[in-house]
SEPARO-998021 format. One record per residue: x, y, z of N, C-alpha, C, CB in turn; residue number from 1. Coordinates in steps of 0.02 Angstrom, whole numbers, plus 50000, padded with zeros to 5 digits. Glycine has a CB too. Example, Ala and Ser with C-alpha at 12.3 -4.5 7.8 and 13.67 -1.06 7.14 Angstrom:
! residues 2
<atom><n_px>50660</n_px><n_py>49716</n_py><n_pz>50390</n_pz><ca_px>50615</ca_px><ca_py>49775</ca_py><ca_pz>50390</ca_pz><c_px>50660</c_px><c_py>49835</c_py><c_pz>50390</c_pz><cb_px>50565</cb_px><cb_py>49776</cb_py><cb_pz>50452</cb_pz><num>1</num></atom>
<atom><n_px>50642</n_px><n_py>49888</n_py><n_pz>50354</n_pz><ca_px>50684</ca_px><ca_py>49947</ca_py><ca_pz>50357</ca_pz><c_px>50645</c_px><c_py>50002</c_py><c_pz>50394</c_pz><cb_px>50704</cb_px><cb_py>49970</cb_py><cb_pz>50286</cb_pz><num>2</num></atom>
END
This chain:
! residues 65
<atom><n_px>50731</n_px><n_py>49201</n_py><n_pz>50049</n_pz><ca_px>50669</ca_px><ca_py>49246</ca_py><ca_pz>50071</ca_pz><c_px>50606</c_px><c_py>49232</c_py><c_pz>50075</c_pz><cb_px>50661</cb_px><cb_py>49292</cb_py><cb_pz>50038</cb_pz><num>1</num></atom>
<atom><n_px>50576</n_px><n_py>49231</n_py><n_pz>50118</n_pz><ca_px>50503</ca_px><ca_py>49216</ca_py><ca_pz>50135</ca_pz><c_px>50459</c_px><c_py>49260</c_py><c_pz>50089</c_pz><cb_px>50486</cb_px><cb_py>49232</cb_py><cb_pz>50214</cb_pz><num>2</num></atom>
<atom><n_px>50405</n_px><n_py>49232</n_py><n_pz>50068</n_pz><ca_px>50355</ca_px><ca_py>49271</ca_py><ca_pz>50039</ca_pz><c_px>50327</c_px><c_py>49328</c_py><c_pz>50075</c_pz><cb_px>50306</cb_px><cb_py>49232</cb_py><cb_pz>50025</cb_pz><num>3</num></atom>
<atom><n_px>50326</n_px><n_py>49383</n_py><n_pz>50052</n_pz><ca_px>50286</ca_px><ca_py>49444</ca_py><ca_pz>50097</ca_pz><c_px>50216</c_px><c_py>49435</c_py><c_pz>50121</c_pz><cb_px>50280</cb_px><cb_py>49509</cb_py><cb_pz>50056</cb_pz><num>4</num></atom>
<atom><n_px>50188</n_px><n_py>49463</n_py><n_pz>50168</n_pz><ca_px>50127</ca_px><ca_py>49441</ca_py><ca_pz>50200</ca_pz><c_px>50099</c_px><c_py>49513</c_py><c_pz>50169</c_pz><cb_px>50126</cb_px><cb_py>49422</cb_py><cb_pz>50295</cb_pz><num>5</num></atom>
<atom><n_px>50060</n_px><n_py>49522</n_py><n_pz>50130</n_pz><ca_px>50010</ca_px><ca_py>49573</ca_py><ca_pz>50105</ca_pz><c_px>49955</c_px><c_py>49595</c_py><c_pz>50153</c_pz><cb_px>49977</cb_px><cb_py>49547</cb_py><cb_pz>50045</cb_pz><num>6</num></atom>
<atom><n_px>49949</n_px><n_py>49646</n_py><n_pz>50149</n_pz><ca_px>49901</ca_px><ca_py>49671</ca_py><ca_pz>50201</ca_pz><c_px>49860</c_px><c_py>49741</c_py><c_pz>50173</c_pz><cb_px>49946</cb_px><cb_py>49688</cb_py><cb_pz>50273</cb_pz><num>7</num></atom>
<atom><n_px>49799</n_px><n_py>49726</n_py><n_pz>50188</n_pz><ca_px>49761</ca_px><ca_py>49781</ca_py><ca_pz>50178</ca_pz><c_px>49703</c_px><c_py>49807</c_py><c_pz>50228</c_pz><cb_px>49736</cb_px><cb_py>49770</cb_py><cb_pz>50119</cb_pz><num>8</num></atom>
<atom><n_px>49690</n_px><n_py>49868</n_py><n_pz>50219</n_pz><ca_px>49626</ca_px><ca_py>49901</ca_py><ca_pz>50269</ca_pz><c_px>49582</c_px><c_py>49856</c_py><c_pz>50270</c_pz><cb_px>49587</cb_px><cb_py>49970</cb_py><cb_pz>50245</cb_pz><num>9</num></atom>
<atom><n_px>49564</n_px><n_py>49845</n_py><n_pz>50342</n_pz><ca_px>49491</ca_px><ca_py>49800</ca_py><ca_pz>50357</ca_pz><c_px>49443</c_px><c_py>49838</c_py><c_pz>50332</c_pz><cb_px>49469</cb_px><cb_py>49784</cb_py><cb_pz>50438</cb_pz><num>10</num></atom>
<atom><n_px>49443</n_px><n_py>49904</n_py><n_pz>50315</n_pz><ca_px>49388</ca_px><ca_py>49949</ca_py><ca_pz>50299</ca_pz><c_px>49380</c_px><c_py>49941</c_py><c_pz>50203</c_pz><cb_px>49412</cb_px><cb_py>50039</cb_py><cb_pz>50333</cb_pz><num>11</num></atom>
<atom><n_px>49428</n_px><n_py>49913</n_py><n_pz>50184</n_pz><ca_px>49428</ca_px><ca_py>49902</ca_py><ca_pz>50101</ca_pz><c_px>49354</c_px><c_py>49872</c_py><c_pz>50077</c_pz><cb_px>49493</cb_px><cb_py>49841</cb_py><cb_pz>50075</cb_pz><num>12</num></atom>
<atom><n_px>49317</n_px><n_py>49836</n_py><n_pz>50127</n_pz><ca_px>49246</ca_px><ca_py>49803</ca_py><ca_pz>50098</ca_pz><c_px>49197</c_px><c_py>49858</c_py><c_pz>50119</c_pz><cb_px>49222</cb_px><cb_py>49722</cb_py><cb_pz>50136</cb_pz><num>13</num></atom>
<atom><n_px>49214</n_px><n_py>49916</n_py><n_pz>50143</n_pz><ca_px>49162</ca_px><ca_py>49967</ca_py><ca_pz>50158</ca_pz><c_px>49148</c_px><c_py>50012</c_py><c_pz>50093</c_pz><cb_px>49188</cb_px><cb_py>50013</cb_py><cb_pz>50220</cb_pz><num>14</num></atom>
<atom><n_px>49121</n_px><n_py>50003</n_py><n_pz>50028</n_pz><ca_px>49097</ca_px><ca_py>50040</ca_py><ca_pz>49981</ca_pz><c_px>49148</c_px><c_py>50041</c_py><c_pz>49949</c_pz><cb_px>49070</cb_px><cb_py>50097</cb_py><cb_pz>49994</cb_pz><num>15</num></atom>
<atom><n_px>49183</n_px><n_py>50015</n_py><n_pz>49951</n_pz><ca_px>49255</ca_px><ca_py>50037</ca_py><ca_pz>49893</ca_pz><c_px>49247</c_px><c_py>49968</c_py><c_pz>49837</c_pz><cb_px>49361</cb_px><cb_py>50035</cb_py><cb_pz>49946</cb_pz><num>16</num></atom>
<atom><n_px>49204</n_px><n_py>49915</n_py><n_pz>49830</n_pz><ca_px>49207</ca_px><ca_py>49853</ca_py><ca_pz>49800</ca_pz><c_px>49270</c_px><c_py>49801</c_py><c_pz>49811</c_pz><cb_px>49202</cb_px><cb_py>49869</cb_py><cb_pz>49733</cb_pz><num>17</num></atom>
<atom><n_px>49304</n_px><n_py>49824</n_py><n_pz>49856</n_pz><ca_px>49359</ca_px><ca_py>49789</ca_py><ca_pz>49874</ca_pz><c_px>49432</c_px><c_py>49821</c_py><c_pz>49844</c_pz><cb_px>49345</cb_px><cb_py>49716</cb_py><cb_pz>49849</cb_pz><num>18</num></atom>
<atom><n_px>49407</n_px><n_py>49877</n_py><n_pz>49813</n_pz><ca_px>49478</ca_px><ca_py>49922</ca_py><ca_pz>49776</ca_pz><c_px>49523</c_px><c_py>49935</c_py><c_pz>49844</c_pz><cb_px>49452</cb_px><cb_py>50017</cb_py><cb_pz>49732</cb_pz><num>19</num></atom>
<atom><n_px>49568</n_px><n_py>49916</n_py><n_pz>49843</n_pz><ca_px>49623</ca_px><ca_py>49945</ca_py><ca_pz>49905</ca_pz><c_px>49690</c_px><c_py>49936</c_py><c_pz>49872</c_pz><cb_px>49623</cb_px><cb_py>49899</cb_py><cb_pz>49987</cb_pz><num>20</num></atom>
<atom><n_px>49735</n_px><n_py>49961</n_py><n_pz>49920</n_pz><ca_px>49798</ca_px><ca_py>49959</ca_py><ca_pz>49917</ca_pz><c_px>49830</c_px><c_py>49906</c_py><c_pz>49965</c_pz><cb_px>49818</cb_px><cb_py>50023</cb_py><cb_pz>49929</cb_pz><num>21</num></atom>
<atom><n_px>49861</n_px><n_py>49868</n_py><n_pz>49942</n_pz><ca_px>49904</ca_px><ca_py>49819</ca_py><ca_pz>49996</ca_pz><c_px>49977</c_px><c_py>49841</c_py><c_pz>50013</c_pz><cb_px>49913</cb_px><cb_py>49740</cb_py><cb_pz>49964</cb_pz><num>22</num></atom>
<atom><n_px>49995</n_px><n_py>49829</n_py><n_pz>50056</n_pz><ca_px>50060</ca_px><ca_py>49840</ca_py><ca_pz>50095</ca_pz><c_px>50089</c_px><c_py>49775</c_py><c_pz>50125</c_pz><cb_px>50047</cb_px><cb_py>49891</cb_py><cb_pz>50155</cb_pz><num>23</num></atom>
<atom><n_px>50160</n_px><n_py>49780</n_py><n_pz>50101</n_pz><ca_px>50203</ca_px><ca_py>49717</ca_py><ca_pz>50151</ca_pz><c_px>50256</c_px><c_py>49732</c_py><c_pz>50166</c_pz><cb_px>50218</cb_px><cb_py>49650</cb_py><cb_pz>50125</cb_pz><num>24</num></atom>
<atom><n_px>50300</n_px><n_py>49719</n_py><n_pz>50199</n_pz><ca_px>50356</ca_px><ca_py>49716</ca_py><ca_pz>50227</ca_pz><c_px>50414</c_px><c_py>49686</c_py><c_pz>50177</c_pz><cb_px>50344</cb_px><cb_py>49678</cb_py><cb_pz>50288</cb_pz><num>25</num></atom>
<atom><n_px>50449</n_px><n_py>49713</n_py><n_pz>50141</n_pz><ca_px>50491</ca_px><ca_py>49670</ca_py><ca_pz>50101</ca_pz><c_px>50567</c_px><c_py>49676</c_py><c_pz>50146</c_pz><cb_px>50494</cb_px><cb_py>49700</cb_py><cb_pz>50015</cb_pz><num>26</num></atom>
<atom><n_px>50614</n_px><n_py>49637</n_py><n_pz>50106</n_pz><ca_px>50677</ca_px><ca_py>49633</ca_py><ca_pz>50133</ca_pz><c_px>50704</c_px><c_py>49696</c_py><c_pz>50143</c_pz><cb_px>50718</cb_px><cb_py>49596</cb_py><cb_pz>50096</cb_pz><num>27</num></atom>
<atom><n_px>50702</n_px><n_py>49742</n_py><n_pz>50087</n_pz><ca_px>50739</ca_px><ca_py>49811</ca_py><ca_pz>50111</ca_pz><c_px>50676</c_px><c_py>49869</c_py><c_pz>50107</c_pz><cb_px>50814</cb_px><cb_py>49835</cb_py><cb_pz>50052</cb_pz><num>28</num></atom>
<atom><n_px>50620</n_px><n_py>49877</n_py><n_pz>50100</n_pz><ca_px>50578</ca_px><ca_py>49894</ca_py><ca_pz>50080</ca_pz><c_px>50511</c_px><c_py>49890</c_py><c_pz>50095</c_pz><cb_px>50588</cb_px><cb_py>49884</cb_py><cb_pz>50046</cb_pz><num>29</num></atom>
<atom><n_px>50473</n_px><n_py>49935</n_py><n_pz>50081</n_pz><ca_px>50387</ca_px><ca_py>49935</ca_py><ca_pz>50096</ca_pz><c_px>50361</c_px><c_py>49928</c_py><c_pz>50012</c_pz><cb_px>50350</cb_px><cb_py>50028</cb_py><cb_pz>50141</cb_pz><num>30</num></atom>
<atom><n_px>50327</n_px><n_py>49884</n_py><n_pz>50004</n_pz><ca_px>50297</ca_px><ca_py>49856</ca_py><ca_pz>49951</ca_pz><c_px>50226</c_px><c_py>49892</c_py><c_pz>49937</c_pz><cb_px>50291</cb_px><cb_py>49781</cb_py><cb_pz>49964</cb_pz><num>31</num></atom>
<atom><n_px>50188</n_px><n_py>49895</n_py><n_pz>49898</n_pz><ca_px>50130</ca_px><ca_py>49924</ca_py><ca_pz>49868</ca_pz><c_px>50121</c_px><c_py>49910</c_py><c_pz>49804</c_pz><cb_px>50129</cb_px><cb_py>49987</cb_py><cb_pz>49873</cb_pz><num>32</num></atom>
<atom><n_px>50043</n_px><n_py>49870</n_py><n_pz>49828</n_pz><ca_px>50001</ca_px><ca_py>49853</ca_py><ca_pz>49763</ca_pz><c_px>49938</c_px><c_py>49846</c_py><c_pz>49758</c_pz><cb_px>50015</cb_px><cb_py>49802</cb_py><cb_pz>49738</cb_pz><num>33</num></atom>
<atom><n_px>49905</n_px><n_py>49846</n_py><n_pz>49702</n_pz><ca_px>49834</ca_px><ca_py>49835</ca_py><ca_pz>49683</ca_pz><c_px>49799</c_px><c_py>49780</c_py><c_pz>49723</c_pz><cb_px>49829</cb_px><cb_py>49817</cb_py><cb_pz>49609</cb_pz><num>34</num></atom>
<atom><n_px>49745</n_px><n_py>49774</n_py><n_pz>49759</n_pz><ca_px>49724</ca_px><ca_py>49712</ca_py><ca_pz>49783</ca_pz><c_px>49693</c_px><c_py>49668</c_py><c_pz>49717</c_pz><cb_px>49669</cb_px><cb_py>49726</cb_py><cb_pz>49844</cb_pz><num>35</num></atom>
<atom><n_px>49676</n_px><n_py>49722</n_py><n_pz>49681</n_pz><ca_px>49628</ca_px><ca_py>49669</ca_py><ca_pz>49621</ca_pz><c_px>49674</c_px><c_py>49639</c_py><c_pz>49571</c_pz><cb_px>49566</cb_px><cb_py>49715</cb_py><cb_pz>49567</cb_pz><num>36</num></atom>
<atom><n_px>49737</n_px><n_py>49653</n_py><n_pz>49586</n_pz><ca_px>49801</ca_px><ca_py>49618</ca_py><ca_pz>49518</ca_pz><c_px>49848</c_px><c_py>49595</c_py><c_pz>49568</c_pz><cb_px>49851</cb_px><cb_py>49683</cb_py><cb_pz>49449</cb_pz><num>37</num></atom>
<atom><n_px>49839</n_px><n_py>49539</n_py><n_pz>49621</n_pz><ca_px>49898</ca_px><ca_py>49539</ca_py><ca_pz>49670</ca_pz><c_px>49948</c_px><c_py>49510</c_py><c_pz>49625</c_pz><cb_px>49889</cb_px><cb_py>49495</cb_py><cb_pz>49742</cb_pz><num>38</num></atom>
<atom><n_px>49948</n_px><n_py>49457</n_py><n_pz>49577</n_pz><ca_px>49988</ca_px><ca_py>49444</ca_py><ca_pz>49524</ca_pz><c_px>50043</c_px><c_py>49487</c_py><c_pz>49506</c_pz><cb_px>49952</cb_px><cb_py>49438</cb_py><cb_pz>49476</cb_pz><num>39</num></atom>
<atom><n_px>50003</n_px><n_py>49545</n_py><n_pz>49495</n_pz><ca_px>50044</ca_px><ca_py>49603</ca_py><ca_pz>49453</ca_pz><c_px>50103</c_px><c_py>49629</c_py><c_pz>49484</c_pz><cb_px>50002</cb_px><cb_py>49665</cb_py><cb_pz>49441</cb_pz><num>40</num></atom>
<atom><n_px>50135</n_px><n_py>49689</n_py><n_pz>49460</n_pz><ca_px>50183</ca_px><ca_py>49701</ca_py><ca_pz>49485</ca_pz><c_px>50171</c_px><c_py>49756</c_py><c_pz>49544</c_pz><cb_px>50226</cb_px><cb_py>49714</cb_py><cb_pz>49435</cb_pz><num>41</num></atom>
<atom><n_px>50220</n_px><n_py>49775</n_py><n_pz>49584</n_pz><ca_px>50219</ca_px><ca_py>49831</ca_py><ca_pz>49642</ca_pz><c_px>50264</c_px><c_py>49879</c_py><c_pz>49651</c_pz><cb_px>50221</cb_px><cb_py>49805</cb_py><cb_pz>49700</cb_pz><num>42</num></atom>
<atom><n_px>50261</n_px><n_py>49923</n_py><n_pz>49684</n_pz><ca_px>50309</ca_px><ca_py>49974</ca_py><ca_pz>49700</ca_pz><c_px>50345</c_px><c_py>49963</c_py><c_pz>49753</c_pz><cb_px>50284</cb_px><cb_py>50032</cb_py><cb_pz>49707</cb_pz><num>43</num></atom>
<atom><n_px>50405</n_px><n_py>49971</n_py><n_pz>49750</n_pz><ca_px>50455</ca_px><ca_py>49978</ca_py><ca_pz>49827</ca_pz><c_px>50474</c_px><c_py>50042</c_py><c_pz>49838</c_pz><cb_px>50531</cb_px><cb_py>49937</cb_py><cb_pz>49828</cb_pz><num>44</num></atom>
<atom><n_px>50461</n_px><n_py>50041</n_py><n_pz>49909</n_pz><ca_px>50484</ca_px><ca_py>50126</ca_py><ca_pz>49956</ca_pz><c_px>50532</c_px><c_py>50104</c_py><c_pz>49991</c_pz><cb_px>50424</cb_px><cb_py>50170</cb_py><cb_pz>50017</cb_pz><num>45</num></atom>
<atom><n_px>50580</n_px><n_py>50153</n_py><n_pz>50006</n_pz><ca_px>50607</ca_px><ca_py>50143</ca_py><ca_pz>50075</ca_pz><c_px>50544</c_px><c_py>50154</c_py><c_pz>50125</c_pz><cb_px>50672</cb_px><cb_py>50197</cb_py><cb_pz>50092</cb_pz><num>46</num></atom>
<atom><n_px>50574</n_px><n_py>50135</n_py><n_pz>50193</n_pz><ca_px>50532</ca_px><ca_py>50145</ca_py><ca_pz>50250</ca_pz><c_px>50522</c_px><c_py>50216</c_py><c_pz>50262</c_pz><cb_px>50559</cb_px><cb_py>50114</cb_py><cb_pz>50310</cb_pz><num>47</num></atom>
<atom><n_px>50566</n_px><n_py>50267</n_py><n_pz>50250</n_pz><ca_px>50582</ca_px><ca_py>50328</ca_py><ca_pz>50255</ca_pz><c_px>50509</c_px><c_py>50368</c_py><c_pz>50201</c_pz><cb_px>50671</cb_px><cb_py>50335</cb_py><cb_pz>50228</cb_pz><num>48</num></atom>
<atom><n_px>50526</n_px><n_py>50324</n_py><n_pz>50143</n_pz><ca_px>50485</ca_px><ca_py>50376</ca_py><ca_pz>50085</ca_pz><c_px>50411</c_px><c_py>50341</c_py><c_pz>50094</c_pz><cb_px>50520</cb_px><cb_py>50371</cb_py><cb_pz>49986</cb_pz><num>49</num></atom>
<atom><n_px>50398</n_px><n_py>50281</n_py><n_pz>50115</n_pz><ca_px>50335</ca_px><ca_py>50263</ca_py><ca_pz>50142</ca_pz><c_px>50319</c_px><c_py>50296</c_py><c_pz>50200</c_pz><cb_px>50331</cb_px><cb_py>50196</cb_py><cb_pz>50153</cb_pz><num>50</num></atom>
<atom><n_px>50337</n_px><n_py>50328</n_py><n_pz>50245</n_pz><ca_px>50315</ca_px><ca_py>50366</ca_py><ca_pz>50313</ca_pz><c_px>50285</c_px><c_py>50425</c_py><c_pz>50266</c_pz><cb_px>50384</cb_px><cb_py>50391</cb_py><cb_pz>50379</cb_pz><num>51</num></atom>
<atom><n_px>50337</n_px><n_py>50468</n_py><n_pz>50239</n_pz><ca_px>50332</ca_px><ca_py>50521</ca_py><ca_pz>50207</ca_pz><c_px>50266</c_px><c_py>50512</c_py><c_pz>50162</c_pz><cb_px>50396</cb_px><cb_py>50535</cb_py><cb_pz>50173</cb_pz><num>52</num></atom>
<atom><n_px>50245</n_px><n_py>50478</n_py><n_pz>50133</n_pz><ca_px>50194</ca_px><ca_py>50459</ca_py><ca_pz>50079</ca_pz><c_px>50133</c_px><c_py>50452</c_py><c_pz>50122</c_pz><cb_px>50212</cb_px><cb_py>50389</cb_py><cb_pz>50035</cb_pz><num>53</num></atom>
<atom><n_px>50129</n_px><n_py>50433</n_py><n_pz>50157</n_pz><ca_px>50074</ca_px><ca_py>50412</ca_py><ca_pz>50233</ca_pz><c_px>50076</c_px><c_py>50474</c_py><c_pz>50268</c_pz><cb_px>50104</cb_px><cb_py>50342</cb_py><cb_pz>50297</cb_pz><num>54</num></atom>
<atom><n_px>50111</n_px><n_py>50516</n_py><n_pz>50282</n_pz><ca_px>50097</ca_px><ca_py>50581</ca_py><ca_pz>50311</ca_pz><c_px>50069</c_px><c_py>50658</c_py><c_pz>50253</c_pz><cb_px>50175</cb_px><cb_py>50596</cb_py><cb_pz>50351</cb_pz><num>55</num></atom>
<atom><n_px>50101</n_px><n_py>50633</n_py><n_pz>50200</n_pz><ca_px>50071</ca_px><ca_py>50680</ca_py><ca_pz>50165</ca_pz><c_px>49991</c_px><c_py>50667</c_py><c_pz>50148</c_pz><cb_px>50112</cb_px><cb_py>50686</cb_py><cb_pz>50107</cb_pz><num>56</num></atom>
<atom><n_px>49978</n_px><n_py>50595</n_py><n_pz>50135</n_pz><ca_px>49905</ca_px><ca_py>50575</ca_py><ca_pz>50130</ca_pz><c_px>49855</c_px><c_py>50601</c_py><c_pz>50182</c_pz><cb_px>49902</cb_px><cb_py>50502</cb_py><cb_pz>50133</cb_pz><num>57</num></atom>
<atom><n_px>49901</n_px><n_py>50588</n_py><n_pz>50257</n_pz><ca_px>49852</ca_px><ca_py>50609</ca_py><ca_pz>50304</ca_pz><c_px>49834</c_px><c_py>50691</c_py><c_pz>50305</c_pz><cb_px>49879</cb_px><cb_py>50585</cb_py><cb_pz>50373</cb_pz><num>58</num></atom>
<atom><n_px>49879</n_px><n_py>50726</n_py><n_pz>50277</n_pz><ca_px>49872</ca_px><ca_py>50792</ca_py><ca_pz>50278</ca_pz><c_px>49845</c_px><c_py>50841</c_py><c_pz>50203</c_pz><cb_px>49941</cb_px><cb_py>50810</cb_py><cb_pz>50303</cb_pz><num>59</num></atom>
<atom><n_px>49820</n_px><n_py>50778</n_py><n_pz>50160</n_pz><ca_px>49786</ca_px><ca_py>50786</ca_py><ca_pz>50106</ca_pz><c_px>49813</c_px><c_py>50824</c_py><c_pz>50060</c_pz><cb_px>49734</cb_px><cb_py>50805</cb_py><cb_pz>50117</cb_pz><num>60</num></atom>
<atom><n_px>49877</n_px><n_py>50815</n_py><n_pz>50051</n_pz><ca_px>49942</ca_px><ca_py>50848</ca_py><ca_pz>50003</ca_pz><c_px>49949</c_px><c_py>50821</c_py><c_pz>49946</c_pz><cb_px>50012</cb_px><cb_py>50844</cb_py><cb_pz>50029</cb_pz><num>61</num></atom>
<atom><n_px>49922</n_px><n_py>50768</n_py><n_pz>49936</n_pz><ca_px>49913</ca_px><ca_py>50723</ca_py><ca_pz>49864</ca_pz><c_px>49871</c_px><c_py>50756</c_py><c_pz>49803</c_pz><cb_px>49871</cb_px><cb_py>50652</cb_py><cb_pz>49881</cb_pz><num>62</num></atom>
<atom><n_px>49822</n_px><n_py>50788</n_py><n_pz>49829</n_pz><ca_px>49762</ca_px><ca_py>50814</ca_py><ca_pz>49768</ca_pz><c_px>49738</c_px><c_py>50757</c_py><c_pz>49751</c_pz><cb_px>49786</cb_px><cb_py>50853</cb_py><cb_pz>49696</cb_pz><num>63</num></atom>
<atom><n_px>49720</n_px><n_py>50716</n_py><n_pz>49786</n_pz><ca_px>49679</ca_px><ca_py>50649</ca_py><ca_pz>49739</ca_pz><c_px>49596</c_px><c_py>50648</c_py><c_pz>49765</c_pz><cb_px>49721</cb_px><cb_py>50554</cb_py><cb_pz>49764</cb_pz><num>64</num></atom>
<atom><n_px>49575</n_px><n_py>50720</n_py><n_pz>49788</n_pz><ca_px>49508</ca_px><ca_py>50723</ca_py><ca_pz>49801</ca_pz><c_px>49479</c_px><c_py>50774</c_py><c_pz>49752</c_pz><cb_px>49495</cb_px><cb_py>50740</cb_py><cb_pz>49874</cb_pz><num>65</num></atom>
END
C-alpha cells in the first residue's frame, strides 16, 4: 500500500487559522483527518457514505451553524 495523499481545501487559509479537514482516498475507503493533527487517528468512510456526508453538508442538514 502506498501512503495516502491527504488534501485540504485551498480556502483553508482564508481566516480559518489553518483549521481544516483533510481527505484522502484509502484502499477501500475515504479517510478524513484533522489538519492540525496529521499524525493522529482518522475516520474512514465508504465512498457512498462520504458522498452522503458531503450532500448533507451542502444542504446544511448537519446542524453545525
